[in-house]
C-alpha positions as a printed Julia matrix, in Angstrom:
325×3 Matrix{Float64}:
  -6.51  -13.73   -3.47
  -4.1   -16.21   -1.88
  -2.31  -14.44    1.26
   1.57  -14.54    0.7
   4.46  -12.84    2.21
   7.39  -11.67    0.0
   9.91  -11.41    2.87
  11.79  -13.94    4.96
  10.77  -13.65    8.72
  12.26  -14.79   11.95
  10.25  -16.44   14.77
  10.77  -14.35   17.58
   8.98  -14.16   20.9
   7.73  -10.96   22.63
  10.45  -11.22   25.11
  13.31  -11.68   22.57
  12.08   -8.52   20.54
  11.53   -6.19   23.66
  14.35   -7.02   25.58
  13.97   -4.04   27.9
  10.24   -4.36   28.45
   8.27   -6.2    31.16
   6.33   -8.83   29.2
   3.51  -10.63   31.05
   2.02  -12.83   28.27
   4.82  -14.14   26.12
   4.38  -15.88   22.73
   5.85  -16.38   19.34
   4.89  -13.29   17.07
   3.15  -14.65   14.16
   3.1   -11.29   12.28
   2.82   -7.54   12.65
  -0.51   -6.37   11.53
  -2.77   -3.2    11.7
  -4.98   -2.87   14.49
  -8.18   -4.19   12.57
  -6.65   -7.19   11.14
  -4.29   -8.51   13.87
  -4.97  -11.79   15.42
  -4.09  -13.22   18.89
  -0.62  -14.19   17.86
   0.07  -10.82   16.06
   1.7    -7.66   17.07
   0.01   -4.51   16.33
   0.59   -0.89   17.01
  -1.72    2.08   18.19
  -0.09    5.82   17.66
  -3.17    8.04   16.77
  -6.18    8.72   18.37
  -7.99    8.69   14.96
  -7.94    4.87   15.28
  -9.35    4.67   18.83
 -12.22    2.8    17.65
 -10.09    0.2    16.01
  -7.92   -0.21   19.2
 -10.81   -0.83   21.37
 -11.83   -3.76   19.21
  -8.43   -4.95   18.2
  -7.83   -8.95   18.52
  -4.15   -8.69   18.67
  -1.89  -10.36   21.08
   0.15   -7.3    21.81
   0.25   -3.71   21.06
   3.04   -1.14   20.83
   1.66    2.14   22.14
   2.08    5.04   24.52
   1.08    5.58   28.28
  -1.72    7.82   27.27
  -3.24    5.59   24.61
  -3.17    2.27   26.55
  -6.5     2.87   28.11
  -8.35    2.39   24.89
  -6.84   -1.03   24.19
  -8.68   -4.23   25.53
  -7.34   -5.58   28.67
  -6.39   -8.94   27.37
  -3.97   -7.35   24.82
  -0.3    -7.24   26.03
   0.67   -3.46   25.96
   4.16   -2.52   25.12
   4.67    1.11   26.42
   7.07    3.23   24.47
   7.69    7.01   23.85
   7.87    6.92   20.2
   5.35    4.09   18.75
   6.66    4.48   14.95
  10.24    4.5    15.84
   9.82    1.44   17.86
   7.83   -0.15   15.28
  10.58    0.33   12.85
  13.08   -1.32   15.16
  10.7    -4.19   15.61
  10.17   -4.83   12.04
  13.79   -4.6    11.28
  14.45   -7.44   13.82
  11.6    -9.71   12.56
  12.0    -8.84    8.68
  15.61   -7.86    8.23
  15.59   -7.55    4.47
  12.55   -5.32    4.07
  13.78   -1.76    4.76
  15.9    -1.77    1.37
  14.93   -3.0    -2.1
  17.77   -5.28   -2.64
  18.44   -6.6    -6.14
  16.71  -10.0    -7.07
  19.47  -12.16   -7.94
  17.28  -15.06   -8.8
  16.36  -13.33  -12.15
  16.85  -15.18  -15.23
  15.96  -14.69  -18.96
  12.21  -15.99  -19.12
  12.04  -19.65  -20.21
   9.27  -20.15  -22.69
   8.92  -23.83  -21.95
   7.97  -23.17  -18.38
   5.18  -20.47  -19.49
   3.92  -22.43  -22.59
   0.98  -20.03  -23.22
   2.59  -16.76  -22.3
   4.1   -14.47  -25.02
   7.58  -12.75  -24.02
   9.14   -9.78  -25.82
  12.93   -9.48  -25.82
  15.13   -9.51  -22.71
  12.34  -10.28  -20.11
  13.88  -11.21  -16.83
  11.68  -13.64  -14.37
  12.72  -14.21  -10.84
  12.18  -17.65   -8.7
   8.75  -18.93   -8.06
   6.97  -16.45  -10.52
   3.41  -17.6   -11.61
   1.97  -16.21  -14.75
  -1.4   -17.08  -15.88
  -2.5   -18.67  -19.45
  -2.54  -16.15  -22.43
  -0.68  -13.26  -20.8
   1.67  -11.15  -22.96
   4.97   -9.53  -21.36
   6.55   -6.68  -23.11
  10.36   -6.33  -23.96
  12.73   -5.41  -21.12
  10.36   -6.03  -18.32
  11.43   -7.55  -14.96
   9.28   -9.69  -12.85
  10.74  -10.41   -9.52
  10.54  -13.49   -7.3
   7.25  -14.88   -6.15
   5.02  -12.4    -8.12
   1.87  -13.74   -9.23
   0.21  -12.5   -12.47
  -3.27  -13.52  -13.56
  -4.73  -14.77  -16.89
  -4.96  -12.74  -20.19
  -2.85   -9.82  -18.61
  -0.93   -7.37  -20.97
   2.36   -6.14  -19.17
   3.88   -3.38  -21.25
   7.65   -2.98  -22.01
  10.01   -1.79  -19.4
   7.86   -2.53  -16.36
   9.38   -3.53  -13.0
   6.98   -5.72  -10.84
   7.94   -7.15   -7.41
   6.0    -8.08   -4.19
   2.79   -7.97   -6.17
  -0.25   -9.99   -7.02
  -2.09   -9.2   -10.04
  -5.62  -10.43  -11.01
  -6.97  -11.56  -14.5
  -7.05   -9.23  -17.45
  -4.94   -6.59  -15.85
  -3.08   -4.06  -18.18
  -0.07   -2.28  -17.28
   1.39   -0.04  -20.03
   4.99    0.86  -20.53
   7.61    2.0   -17.91
   5.39    1.06  -14.67
   7.05    0.16  -11.43
   4.83   -1.72   -8.94
   5.66   -2.95   -5.68
   8.5    -1.13   -4.45
   9.34    0.1    -0.96
   7.55    3.18   -0.09
   8.58    6.66    1.18
   8.69    5.68    4.78
  11.31    6.8     7.24
  11.42    8.51   10.57
  13.54   11.71   11.19
  15.08   11.83   14.4
  18.19   13.61   15.89
  19.59   14.42   12.31
  19.13   10.88   11.03
  16.52    9.17    8.86
  15.55    5.76   10.25
  14.38    3.6     7.38
  10.92    2.13    7.95
  10.66   -1.5     6.69
   7.94   -2.29    4.34
   6.65   -5.77    4.77
   3.34   -5.43    2.7
   2.53   -6.0    -0.9
   0.49   -4.67   -3.95
  -2.64   -6.44   -4.66
  -4.46   -5.43   -7.91
  -7.99   -6.8    -8.89
  -9.28   -8.06  -12.06
  -9.79   -5.8   -15.27
  -7.54   -3.11  -13.87
  -5.72   -0.71  -16.34
  -2.64    0.99  -15.43
  -1.34    3.65  -17.98
   2.25    4.51  -18.59
   4.83    5.54  -15.99
   2.59    4.92  -12.74
   4.17    3.97   -9.58
   2.56    1.83   -6.85
   4.27    1.35   -3.6
   3.81   -1.67   -1.54
   2.19   -1.46    1.75
   4.37   -0.83    4.9
   2.47   -2.98    7.48
  -0.77   -3.19    5.6
  -1.14   -3.93    1.64
  -1.7    -1.5    -1.03
  -5.0    -2.4    -2.76
  -6.51   -1.42   -6.15
 -10.19   -2.81   -6.82
 -11.45   -4.48   -9.94
 -12.02   -2.33  -13.1
 -10.37    0.71  -11.6
  -8.27    2.69  -14.35
  -5.21    4.88  -13.77
  -4.11    7.41  -16.3
  -0.39    8.12  -16.88
   2.09    9.08  -14.07
  -0.35    8.33  -11.34
   1.55    7.93   -7.98
   0.13    5.53   -5.3
   1.84    5.44   -1.87
   2.14    2.88    0.72
  -1.17    1.16    2.2
  -3.36    3.04   -0.12
  -6.56    1.28   -0.87
  -8.5     2.23   -3.9
 -12.01    0.63   -4.47
 -13.86   -0.82   -7.77
 -14.68    1.25  -10.69
 -12.62    4.21  -10.18
 -11.16    6.53  -12.89
  -8.15    8.39  -11.93
  -6.65   10.87  -14.32
  -2.93   11.75  -15.1
  -0.44   12.84  -12.38
  -2.77   12.39   -9.51
  -0.84   11.69   -6.38
  -1.93    9.6    -3.24
  -0.08   10.11    0.08
  -0.03    7.04    2.33
  -2.74    5.15    4.08
  -5.64    6.94    2.59
  -8.84    4.89    1.47
 -10.7     5.4    -1.79
 -14.28    4.16   -2.11
 -15.89    2.73   -5.34
 -17.02    4.54   -8.36
 -14.72    7.62   -7.51
 -13.43   10.03  -10.49
 -10.48   12.09   -9.83
  -9.37   15.04  -12.0
  -5.72   15.14  -13.34
  -2.92   16.55  -10.89
  -5.21   16.3    -7.78
  -3.39   15.4    -4.61
  -4.79   13.31   -1.9
  -3.4    13.59    1.71
  -2.46   10.75    3.79
  -4.78    8.77    6.24
  -7.86   10.21    4.64
 -11.05    8.27    3.97
 -12.87    9.28    0.55
 -16.45    7.74    0.19
 -18.15    5.98   -2.62
 -19.33    8.04   -5.77
 -17.16   10.91   -5.04
 -15.85   13.25   -7.88
 -12.87   15.4    -7.29
 -12.06   17.92   -9.82
  -8.65   18.54  -11.51
  -6.09   20.19   -9.43
  -7.59   19.76   -6.1
  -5.93   19.34   -3.05
  -7.83   17.11   -0.75
  -6.88   17.46    2.94
  -9.97   16.11    4.9
 -12.33   13.13    4.49
 -15.05   13.27    1.93
 -18.44   11.63    2.53
 -20.3     9.59   -0.04
 -21.77   11.1    -3.28
 -19.81   14.4    -2.91
 -18.28   16.72   -5.72
 -15.43   18.61   -4.5
 -12.91   20.84   -6.17
 -10.18   23.45   -5.26
  -7.28   23.87   -2.88
  -8.33   23.0    -0.14
 -11.0    20.83   -1.94
 -14.53   22.04   -0.81
 -17.96   21.2    -2.29
 -18.29   22.26   -5.87
 -20.92   24.75   -5.3
 -18.88   26.4    -2.47
 -16.17   26.58   -5.0
 -18.1    28.14   -7.53
 -19.55   30.72   -5.15
 -15.9    31.6    -3.97
 -14.59   31.96   -7.42
 -17.48   34.02   -8.42
 -17.0    36.4    -5.62
 -13.21   36.8    -6.53
 -13.93   37.37   -9.96
 -16.43   40.11   -8.95
 -13.83   41.98   -6.75
């Protein structure tokens, strides 16, 4: 899908952003990106040893990090040394993207103009923002709001009472009633009795043939994007937090919750009310039992269950032992 940003950006140089830091290689910052996708005019950040291998390969022009982590970053990358990487990153994002820390109302919303979208069917009281693109033969249910710059593909069915913002939808996507997609995630930094809001400059990208059942909430990415792969189905009341990436052909049952920045492979099945902790990697062809709590990475082709989730065979052994006591 086409790369697009939903937030206005200020063109600032490194020296304008980091007024109190010594900058050797000054340049206008093109964007703020994760370690693995940043280019030579982008700013990135490195705050966890878990991402050491990404840091070593980053092509970013500059990186916010700590004194103890700077040794892992390539010599050509300008290093901005701070004590609290995420706090500094929040301040930087606020400078560059001043309106991404709060979801302000979209005052461009107007009643859908049917002449503009000749092949689209609208229910009652649909509001559409500026520069919205909707593909042919798509159906939009009553009382749905589609905010500015959203792109919806062909032959989609958008249920009633949906709110969609900061999102790109593929073709033949179904969202049932009362879904909210593209809102700011649960991102803030508690410090000295105050919560510092963390701007979310990413978006939600939903692939072709995805189905999202009623009452699901999908947060946009913070610095990265939130992704749902093609032909993935979500049951009712699934929550997907910022930066989560879900692969193709996944089946996710009701009330499953994903914490931020976890990655799920393709052909994964997750039972109802399971919880996936943040910053985890779940492989391909994995099955996770209902009610499980996943707190560590899962390799390909595994079946797990329980809290904490363990291999299914170990889960059965443990419960058999408990039942025999």
